[in-house]
C-alpha positions as CSV (number, residue, x, y, z in Angstrom):
1,M,-60.2,10.6,66.1
2,F,-56.8,11.1,67.7
3,V,-56.9,7.6,69.2
4,L,-58.0,6.1,65.8
5,L,-55.2,7.9,64.0
6,M,-52.7,6.6,66.5
7,L,-53.9,3.1,65.8
8,F,-53.5,3.8,62.1
9,L,-49.9,5.0,62.7
10,F,-49.1,1.9,64.9
11,K,-50.4,-0.4,62.2
12,Y,-48.6,1.2,59.2
13,I,-45.5,2.6,61.0
14,D,-43.2,0.2,59.2
15,D,-44.6,1.3,55.8
16,L,-44.1,5.0,56.5
17,I,-40.7,5.3,58.3
18,G,-37.5,5.2,56.4
19,K,-38.9,5.7,52.9
20,G,-38.1,9.3,52.4
21,F,-41.7,10.6,52.2
22,E,-42.3,14.3,52.3
23,W,-44.2,15.5,55.4
24,Y,-47.2,16.6,53.3
25,T,-47.6,13.0,51.9
26,I,-47.9,11.6,55.4
27,M,-50.3,14.4,56.4
28,Q,-52.4,13.7,53.3
29,L,-52.6,10.0,54.2
30,M,-53.6,10.8,57.8
31,M,-56.3,13.2,56.5
32,Y,-57.8,10.5,54.3
33,A,-57.5,8.0,57.1
34,S,-59.4,10.4,59.4
35,A,-62.2,10.7,56.8
36,T,-62.5,6.9,56.6
37,N,-62.6,6.6,60.4
38,V,-65.6,8.9,60.7
39,Q,-67.9,5.8,60.7
40,M,-66.4,4.7,64.0
41,A,-65.5,8.0,65.6
42,L,-68.8,9.9,65.0
43,P,-71.1,7.6,66.9
44,L,-68.6,7.3,69.8
45,S,-68.2,11.1,70.0
46,V,-72.0,11.6,70.0
47,L,-72.3,9.1,72.9
48,L,-69.4,10.5,74.9
49,S,-70.4,14.2,74.4
50,S,-74.0,13.6,75.3
51,I,-73.0,11.7,78.5
52,M,-70.6,14.5,79.4
53,T,-73.0,17.3,78.7
54,Y,-76.0,16.0,80.6
55,G,-73.8,14.5,83.3
56,S,-72.3,18.0,83.9
57,L,-75.8,19.5,84.0
58,G,-76.9,16.9,86.6
59,E,-73.7,17.3,88.6
60,N,-74.2,21.0,88.8
61,Y,-77.9,20.6,89.7
62,E,-78.9,22.4,86.5
63,L,-81.3,19.6,85.6
64,V,-82.9,20.0,89.0
65,A,-83.5,23.7,88.2
66,I,-84.9,22.9,84.8
67,K,-87.3,20.4,86.3
68,A,-88.2,22.8,89.1
69,A,-89.2,25.4,86.4
70,G,-91.8,22.9,85.2
71,I,-89.8,21.7,82.1
72,S,-89.5,17.9,81.7
73,L,-86.3,16.2,80.8
74,R,-87.9,15.1,77.5
75,R,-88.7,18.7,76.6
76,A,-85.2,19.8,77.7
77,M,-83.7,17.3,75.3
78,Y,-85.6,18.5,72.2
79,P,-83.0,21.1,71.1
80,M,-80.2,18.5,71.3
81,I,-82.4,16.0,69.5
82,V,-82.7,18.5,66.6
83,V,-78.9,19.1,66.6
84,V,-78.2,15.3,66.6
85,A,-80.8,14.7,63.9
86,T,-79.2,17.4,61.7
87,L,-75.8,15.8,62.4
88,A,-77.3,12.4,61.4
89,I,-78.5,13.8,58.1
90,A,-75.1,15.4,57.5
91,A,-73.5,12.0,58.3
92,F,-75.7,10.3,55.6
93,F,-74.7,12.8,52.9
94,F,-71.1,12.4,54.1
95,S,-71.2,8.6,53.8
96,D,-72.9,8.8,50.4
97,Y,-70.9,11.5,48.7
98,M,-67.6,12.2,50.5
99,L,-66.7,8.9,52.0
100,P,-66.4,7.0,48.7
101,V,-64.0,9.6,47.4
102,A,-62.0,9.6,50.6
103,N,-61.8,5.8,50.6
104,R,-60.6,5.8,47.0
105,K,-57.9,8.4,47.7
106,Y,-56.9,6.7,51.0
107,F,-56.5,3.2,49.6
108,S,-54.8,4.3,46.4
109,L,-52.3,6.4,48.4
110,L,-51.8,3.7,51.0
111,Y,-51.1,1.1,48.2
112,D,-48.5,3.4,46.7
113,V,-46.9,4.0,50.1
114,R,-46.7,0.3,50.9
115,Q,-45.2,-0.4,47.5
116,Q,-42.5,2.3,47.9
117,K,-39.0,1.1,48.4
118,S,-37.0,2.0,51.5
119,A,-35.0,5.3,51.2
120,S,-32.1,3.7,53.1
121,I,-29.7,3.6,50.2
122,L,-26.9,1.0,50.3
123,P,-26.9,-0.1,54.0
124,E,-23.7,-1.6,55.4
125,G,-22.9,-5.3,54.9
126,V,-26.0,-6.0,52.8
127,F,-26.3,-7.0,49.2
128,S,-28.8,-4.3,48.0
129,S,-30.8,-4.8,44.8
130,S,-32.6,-1.5,45.0
131,F,-31.2,-0.3,41.7
132,P,-32.5,-2.4,38.7
133,G,-29.7,-4.3,37.0
134,Y,-27.3,-3.9,39.9
135,T,-26.5,-5.7,43.2
136,I,-24.3,-3.5,45.4
137,R,-22.7,-4.2,48.7
138,V,-20.9,-1.7,50.9
139,G,-18.7,-3.1,53.6
140,R,-18.9,-0.1,56.0
141,K,-19.5,3.6,56.1
142,D,-18.0,6.6,57.9
143,P,-20.2,8.5,60.3
144,D,-20.8,11.2,57.6
145,G,-22.8,8.6,55.6
146,Q,-20.9,9.5,52.4
147,T,-17.5,7.8,52.6
148,V,-17.7,4.1,51.9
149,Y,-15.3,1.2,52.0
150,D,-15.1,-2.3,50.5
151,V,-17.6,-1.7,47.7
152,M,-18.7,-4.5,45.5
153,I,-21.0,-4.0,42.4
154,Y,-22.5,-6.8,40.4
155,T,-23.8,-5.8,37.0
156,K,-26.6,-8.2,35.7
157,N,-26.8,-9.1,32.1
158,E,-30.0,-10.1,30.2
159,A,-29.8,-13.7,31.4
160,D,-29.5,-12.5,35.1
161,N,-25.9,-13.9,35.3
162,N,-23.6,-11.8,37.5
163,I,-20.6,-11.9,35.3
164,N,-19.5,-8.3,35.5
165,V,-18.0,-7.4,38.9
166,L,-16.4,-4.2,40.3
167,L,-14.4,-4.1,43.5
168,A,-13.1,-0.9,45.1
169,K,-11.3,-0.3,48.4
170,S,-13.0,3.1,49.1
171,G,-15.2,5.7,47.6
172,R,-17.6,8.5,48.2
173,M,-21.3,8.6,47.4
174,Y,-23.5,11.7,47.0
175,K,-26.6,12.8,45.2
176,T,-26.7,15.2,42.3
177,P,-28.2,18.7,43.1
178,D,-31.5,17.8,41.4
179,N,-31.7,14.5,43.3
180,Q,-32.0,12.6,40.1
181,F,-28.9,10.4,40.4
182,L,-26.7,8.8,43.1
183,V,-23.0,9.1,42.2
184,L,-20.4,6.7,43.5
185,K,-16.8,7.9,43.1
186,L,-14.7,4.9,43.7
187,R,-10.9,4.6,44.2
188,D,-8.3,1.9,44.0
189,G,-10.3,-0.9,42.5
190,I,-10.6,-3.5,39.8
191,K,-13.3,-4.5,37.4
192,Y,-13.8,-8.0,36.0
193,D,-15.7,-8.3,32.7
194,E,-16.6,-11.6,31.1
195,T,-18.1,-11.6,27.6
196,A,-18.7,-14.1,24.8
197,G,-16.1,-14.3,22.1
198,E,-16.7,-13.5,18.4
199,K,-18.8,-16.2,16.7
200,N,-16.5,-16.6,13.6
201,F,-13.2,-16.3,15.4
202,E,-13.3,-17.7,18.9
203,I,-16.1,-19.6,20.6
204,R,-14.6,-19.3,24.1
205,Q,-15.7,-16.5,26.4
206,R,-13.4,-13.5,26.8
207,F,-12.3,-12.4,30.3
208,T,-11.1,-8.8,30.8
209,R,-9.6,-7.2,33.9
210,F,-9.4,-3.4,34.4
211,R,-7.5,-1.7,37.2
212,F,-8.4,1.9,38.1
213,K,-7.3,4.6,40.4
214,E,-10.6,6.4,40.3
215,T,-13.9,5.8,38.5
216,E,-17.5,7.0,38.7
217,Q,-20.8,5.1,38.7
218,K,-24.2,6.8,38.4
219,F,-27.5,5.3,39.5
220,D,-31.0,6.5,38.8
221,L,-32.9,7.6,41.9
222,S,-36.4,7.8,40.3
223,I,-37.3,4.4,41.7
224,F,-37.2,5.9,45.2
225,K,-39.8,8.5,44.4
226,I,-43.4,7.7,45.1
227,H,-45.3,6.8,41.9
228,R,-49.1,7.4,42.1
229,T,-51.4,4.7,40.8
230,D,-54.4,5.7,38.8
231,E,-57.3,6.1,41.3
232,N,-59.8,4.9,38.7
233,L,-58.4,1.4,39.2
234,F,-59.9,1.3,42.7
235,R,-63.4,2.4,41.6
236,Q,-64.8,-1.2,41.5
237,A,-64.4,-1.8,45.2
238,V,-67.6,-1.5,47.1
239,Q,-66.1,1.1,49.6
240,M,-65.6,3.5,46.7
241,M,-69.3,3.6,45.5
242,N,-72.2,5.7,46.4
243,L,-75.8,4.5,46.7
244,K,-76.6,4.7,43.0
245,Q,-73.5,2.8,42.0
246,L,-74.1,0.2,44.7
247,K,-77.6,-0.4,43.5
248,Y,-76.6,-0.5,39.9
249,F,-73.7,-2.9,40.3
250,G,-75.7,-5.0,42.8
251,D,-78.6,-5.4,40.4
252,S,-76.2,-6.2,37.6
253,T,-74.6,-9.0,39.6
254,R,-78.1,-10.4,40.5
255,R,-79.0,-10.4,36.8
256,Q,-75.8,-12.4,36.1
257,V,-76.8,-14.9,38.7
258,D,-80.3,-15.2,37.3
259,S,-79.1,-15.7,33.8
260,A,-76.7,-18.4,35.0
261,N,-79.6,-20.1,36.7
262,E,-81.4,-20.3,33.4
263,A,-78.3,-21.7,31.8
264,N,-78.3,-24.6,34.3
265,Y,-81.2,-26.2,32.5
266,R,-79.3,-26.1,29.2
267,V,-76.4,-27.9,30.9
268,I,-78.5,-30.9,32.0
269,T,-80.9,-30.9,29.0
270,P,-78.6,-32.9,26.6
271,Y,-78.6,-35.7,29.2
272,I,-82.3,-35.7,29.7
273,K,-82.9,-36.8,26.1
274,Y,-82.2,-40.4,27.1
275,F,-85.2,-40.3,29.5
276,T,-87.6,-38.3,27.2
277,I,-87.6,-40.4,24.0
278,P,-91.1,-41.4,23.2
279,K,-92.0,-45.0,23.4
280,Y,-93.4,-45.3,19.9
281,V,-92.2,-43.4,16.8
282,K,-93.6,-43.9,13.4
283,G,-91.2,-45.8,11.1
284,I,-89.0,-46.9,13.9
285,T,-89.3,-50.2,15.6
286,P,-88.0,-50.0,19.2
287,L,-85.6,-52.6,20.5
288,K,-87.1,-55.0,22.9
289,F,-85.0,-56.2,25.9
290,T,-85.9,-59.6,27.2
291,K,-83.8,-59.1,30.3
292,K,-84.5,-56.8,33.2
293,N,-81.0,-55.3,33.1
294,A,-80.4,-53.6,29.7
295,L,-76.7,-54.1,30.0
296,D,-77.2,-57.9,30.0
297,A,-78.7,-57.7,26.5
298,L,-75.5,-56.1,25.1
299,S,-72.3,-57.7,24.1
300,L,-69.2,-57.3,26.2
301,N,-67.7,-54.5,23.9
302,Q,-71.0,-52.7,23.7
303,R,-71.4,-52.9,27.5
304,L,-67.9,-51.5,28.1
305,A,-68.6,-48.6,25.6
306,A,-71.9,-47.8,27.3
307,I,-70.4,-47.7,30.7
308,T,-67.4,-45.6,29.6
309,N,-69.7,-43.1,27.9
310,A,-72.0,-42.9,30.9
311,A,-69.0,-42.3,33.2
312,N,-67.6,-39.6,30.9
313,E,-71.0,-37.8,30.9
314,V,-71.3,-38.0,34.7
315,R,-67.8,-36.5,35.1
316,S,-68.6,-33.8,32.6
317,V,-71.8,-32.9,34.5
318,Q,-70.0,-33.0,37.8
319,Q,-67.3,-30.6,36.6
320,I,-69.8,-28.2,35.1
321,V,-71.9,-28.2,38.3
322,K,-68.8,-27.7,40.4
323,N,-67.6,-24.7,38.3
324,R,-71.1,-23.2,38.4
325,A,-71.4,-23.7,42.2
326,D,-68.1,-21.9,42.7
327,F,-69.4,-19.1,40.4
328,Y,-72.6,-18.8,42.4
329,K,-70.7,-18.8,45.7
330,E,-68.5,-15.8,44.6
331,S,-71.4,-14.0,42.9
332,F,-73.5,-14.2,46.1
333,K,-70.6,-13.0,48.1
334,S,-70.4,-10.0,45.8
335,V,-74.1,-9.4,46.1
336,R,-73.9,-9.5,49.9
337,R,-70.9,-7.1,49.9
338,F,-73.0,-4.6,47.9
339,D,-75.9,-5.1,50.3
340,V,-73.7,-4.5,53.4
341,E,-72.2,-1.3,52.0
342,F,-75.6,-0.1,50.9
343,Q,-77.0,-0.5,54.4
344,K,-73.9,1.1,56.0
345,K,-74.9,4.4,54.3
346,F,-78.0,4.5,56.6
347,T,-76.7,2.8,59.8
348,L,-74.2,5.6,60.5
349,S,-77.0,8.1,60.9
350,A,-79.2,5.7,62.9
351,A,-76.3,4.9,65.2
352,C,-75.8,8.6,66.0
353,L,-79.5,8.9,67.0
354,A,-79.5,5.6,69.0
355,L,-76.4,6.4,70.9
356,F,-77.7,9.8,71.7
357,L,-80.8,8.3,73.2
358,I,-78.5,6.3,75.4
359,G,-76.0,9.0,76.3
360,A,-78.3,11.9,77.2
361,P,-80.5,10.0,79.8
362,L,-77.5,8.1,81.0
363,G,-75.6,11.3,81.8
364,A,-78.7,12.7,83.6
365,I,-78.8,9.5,85.7
366,I,-75.2,9.1,86.7
367,R,-74.8,12.9,87.1
368,K,-71.1,12.9,86.5
369,G,-69.3,15.2,84.0
370,G,-65.8,15.5,82.8
371,L,-63.7,12.7,81.4
372,G,-64.0,10.2,84.2
373,M,-67.1,8.1,84.5
374,P,-68.5,9.3,81.2
375,V,-65.6,7.8,79.3
376,V,-65.9,4.5,81.0
377,V,-69.6,4.2,80.4
378,S,-69.4,5.4,76.8
379,V,-66.7,3.0,75.9
380,I,-68.7,0.1,77.4
381,F,-71.8,0.9,75.4
382,F,-69.8,1.6,72.3
383,L,-68.1,-1.7,72.6
384,I,-71.5,-3.4,72.8
385,Y,-72.6,-1.5,69.7
386,Y,-69.4,-2.3,67.8
387,I,-69.3,-6.0,68.7
388,I,-73.0,-6.6,67.8
389,S,-72.6,-4.7,64.5
390,T,-69.4,-6.6,63.6
391,I,-71.0,-9.9,64.3
392,G,-74.1,-8.9,62.3
393,E,-72.0,-7.7,59.4
394,K,-69.9,-11.0,59.4
395,S,-73.2,-13.0,59.5
396,V,-74.5,-11.1,56.5
397,K,-71.3,-11.7,54.5
398,D,-71.4,-15.4,55.4
399,G,-75.0,-15.6,54.3
400,D,-76.4,-16.5,57.7
401,L,-78.6,-13.3,58.1
402,S,-80.4,-11.1,55.7
403,P,-78.7,-7.7,55.1
404,L,-81.6,-5.8,56.7
405,V,-81.4,-7.8,59.9
406,G,-77.7,-8.2,60.2
407,M,-76.8,-4.6,59.6
408,W,-79.5,-3.1,61.8
409,I,-79.4,-5.6,64.7
410,A,-77.1,-3.3,66.8
411,I,-79.5,-0.4,66.3
412,M,-82.5,-2.7,67.2
413,V,-80.7,-3.8,70.4
414,L,-79.6,-0.4,71.5
415,T,-82.8,1.6,70.7
416,P,-85.0,-0.1,73.4
417,I,-82.1,0.4,75.9
418,G,-82.1,4.1,75.0
419,L,-85.9,4.4,75.4
420,F,-85.7,2.6,78.7
421,L,-83.0,4.9,80.0
422,S,-85.0,7.9,78.8
423,Y,-88.0,6.7,80.8
424,K,-85.9,6.1,83.9
425,A,-84.2,9.6,83.6
426,A,-87.6,11.3,83.1
427,N,-88.8,9.7,86.4
428,D,-85.7,10.5,88.4
429,S,-84.6,6.9,88.6
430,V,-81.8,5.8,91.0
431,L,-80.7,3.2,88.5
432,F,-77.0,3.9,89.1
433,D,-77.2,5.1,92.7
434,M,-75.0,2.7,94.7
435,E,-76.5,3.9,98.0
436,A,-79.9,2.7,96.8
437,Y,-78.6,-0.8,96.1
438,K,-76.8,-0.9,99.4
439,R,-80.0,-0.1,101.3
440,F,-81.9,-2.7,99.2
441,F,-79.5,-5.5,100.0
442,T,-79.3,-4.4,103.7
443,R,-83.1,-4.7,104.0
444,L,-83.0,-8.0,102.2
445,L,-80.3,-9.4,104.6
446,K,-82.3,-8.2,107.6
447,R,-85.4,-10.0,106.4
448,K,-83.5,-13.2,106.0
449,E,-82.0,-13.0,109.5
450,S,-85.4,-12.3,111.0
């Protein structure tokens, strides 16, 4: 979890630094981020801890003592299987009840954090538009950060024309005790104000110039405070739903697609009438065409009108079909997203069990505890699991695989490996004994030489 949180900080460091957040806001964001990272951290921790535990038992010859007492490795693993199964059940309830809430709070807070303006007020040599209605430039600042020089303030009117300008040689800026306003006390300056003349007296614009020894400008600092967005606006995302909600909205989307499929027939039906007119109708004498091509029997104007109407109808059908194809494409993407998130609720628990089946016998085989070899081996197997599951999830979202196969393919690949390793560990296999491989290749080379 520490590594994943460091990755989170590296990714969003630019959105967190220099915006004046309180320490508890950043801690709150990291707490929500840690909850969302459980899906990745928990299977890896189960794999690593099981390798370390049984590797330490093997390294200290405690597994030898257990087997010497007549207890098989499979029987010695039963208590840990019960613990991991309990952990898997807890992981399922966590992903169904707590994870949607954590995702909603995390993404809503992250959105507000990223939208927050920088707390670096009035940097040197930059035209800052942080305050609505004003553009302010400060030439330079003293090391105390309060004394400023060469201040220029543009005041925007309703038409966004910068016609009111204030220039000052020096000044001092500070915040009010309640941190509600930024005060600029400016000295030795001039203000230029350009306004429209009176309609009935003078149509020309009026230009006014004010010189001052000292003046004061106040700016509202409320824009630099974080404004929380309503969390309910994020409820429609699939990551913020539990199983019941995923099933309900997924079924609703499928019903929309089915109803749209029924409407497809009504789109084409008006154009089928030309091909379903009965041959003989009482009271109506059908036209008889003596030529094979019906257009040849029409006059030039009638032929042009018929071709124009047919082309218009074809274009209309093409446009309707294109719009409906785009609708189906997006609708099926939504359905697949619901299916992916639905299966994720179960794959977290299954991943814990599958990786424990790999980690426990693997630790018994390599007989190495600590953070050396177990970390290397666990990272390798976790990368295999993560890459396969990522490819499967992408294939499901692209529509290349069914949700059941794509989301469970990593479990289906790793479970046989875990059963194979359990069999080898129970039979005291030398699967990772380098000396055994050296002896095998030595005998093989000797046979070739002889």
